[in-house]
C-alpha positions, 0 to 999 in steps of 0.5 A: 299536506305532503306529510299527510299524504305520506302518512296514509301509507303508514296505516295498513288499513287505510292504504288497503281501503284506498287501493280497493276504492281505486280498483273498483273505480277502475272497474267502473271506468272499464265497464263504461266502454263496453258497448251495448249490442245491436247499436251503430256507434257512429250514427249514435255519436252523430245524433248526440252531437245535437243533443247536448242541450237536452236531458240526454246530455245532462244524464250523460254527465252523470254517466261519465260519457257512457250514455253517449257511447250507449255502453252497458253502464249507459243508465249510470247511477241515476236510477239509484239516485232517483229511487233513493229520492223517491223512497226518501220522499215517501218516508214522509208520507207512508207511516210504515216507512216512517216507522222503519226510519226510526227503528235504527239499523234494522229499519235502515237495512229494510229501507236500503232493500226497498231502494235496491228493488226500486232501482232495478224496477226503474232501470228496467223501465228506463232501459225499455223506453231507451230501446224503443227510442233508439229504434226510432232514432236516425243520425243527421245523415239518415242512418238508423241507430239500430240496424236490426230492431225488434223484441230481441234488441229490446230485451237485450237492451233491458237486460244489459242496461239493468244489469249494468245499473245493478252492478254499479249499485253493487260497486258503490256499496262495496266502496262504501263498505270496504273502501273510503268515502261514499261509493255512489258519490265517488262513482259520479265523481269518477264519471265527471272527472273522466271528462277533464283530460278531454276538456283540457286538451280541447282548451289548449287546442283552442289556445294554440289556434288563437280562438281564445286569447292568452289574457282570457285564458288567464282570467278563466283560470283565476275565475276557476280558482276563485269559484272553487274556493268560494264553493268550498267556503260556502259548503263548509259554512254553518250557522251555530245555534248555542244550546245549553243543557240543564244540570240534573242530579241522578243518585250522587252524580250530576249530569248536564250543565255543558254548553254546545251548539246546533249546526245548521248548514248553509246548503242543507239540500246539497246538489238535489235542487239543480238536478231536479230543476235541470231535469224538469226544464230539459224535458221539453227539449228532449221530447221535441228531439223525438217528436218533429212538430212545429209546436213542440219545436217552439216549446223547445226553443222557449225552454232552450238554455241561454234564453232569459225565460229559461234562466229565470225559471231555472233559478226559481225552481232551484230556490223552490227545491232548496226549501222543499228538500230542506223541509224534508231533510230537517224537521225543526219540531223533532229537533225541538222535542229532542232538545226538550227531552234531554234537558237542552234549551236555547238561551233566551228561547222557551223549550217546545214550540217557541224553540221550533219556531226559532229554529225554523226562522233561522233555517229559512233565512240561511236556506235563502242564502244557500239557494242564491249560492246554488243559483249563482254556481248553476248559471255560471256556465251559461254566463261564461259562454254567453257573456265571455264566449268561453267555449267549454263547460265549467261550473254548474252541478258537476262542479258542485258534485266534484267539490262536495265529494272531494271534501267528504272523502278527504274528511274521512281520510283525515279522520283515519289519520287523526284517530291513529295519532297521525297529522292530517292534511292541514296542521293548524286546522281540521277539514270539516265535512259537509254533514 
């Protein structure tokens, strides 16, 4: 592994890409500390102390703490992710977008352009709602979060937050084009990892004061290592369906006849199901934070994390979105038609409808396994907190994102090394990406 790391600096292009990536991520982290004008930071911090279990605390995870400080990057990359998902869903419904998705590079560029416009619109809408909400908020001590509200503050907030989101989107595209790895994913990765030093410091403080025992700490470390290994194992897991191509003669040459496989990932949907499920379930608690009403407070308590009803509903939504998003991402009918078009077939299965039904049946089974895996990882923080009384966050969506992005980035680095005849990170095997 250390030999693979040293080989990175022997390739000028790869070294340049890595330095560009680190530099742009540093710019992102600097921007995450530039405050939005017109906000009392102390009062805002006091308000967020009681908002950790709401949608605001969940979004702050993806913003890398920028939402908690209400900086110019407070919206983070979430508007871009939402716009991408919306455009992806509309591609199945709107024929024009479906045609663009099949037109190759030209169509992809148009879809990316629509995604950028949608991101700006969503960011402007969300930032305007945040500005109005901030004017109505007060800290637990009664101090106003926005001392001087009005349309001037609202317009300044909309411009600042929308421009911040657009700049983050540009940074992500620059990392993808000029750096290494997926830029948007790395920005989310950087925001989550930026919290690790603080969490580690708090953990050691609790260990020194005796609030958690040394035995419990050793158990937690072992559990962390085992969880990371399990997630990596499942994320790399595939169900390989054998595919045989028939021999055909064109002129004097013979084509086809080779055997290959169709890889189906265990976790095709990625981290989208936990994100959707968390957003839906945290919405009542978020609304109850703004509306002081006994009925809303009762609803918020029902949907509070840690309750049995919340956990059951959370797992159910994750399983539903796993199947829903997999159905959008992977179409067995198109795969079967492409196999038939190029002379491919699954041994023992007739081409056409029988093939699509066979692929759909296998995909449904492995998706169920992937949904159970996502549910287990997503409820892990709650189990650690409620049963073992571990006073810090570990697992869930953040851990899935960190491991997934790390796997993808390391895979790209190793591809550069192997292409130029250098050894990768592992001598006896190759790291397989998630896609």
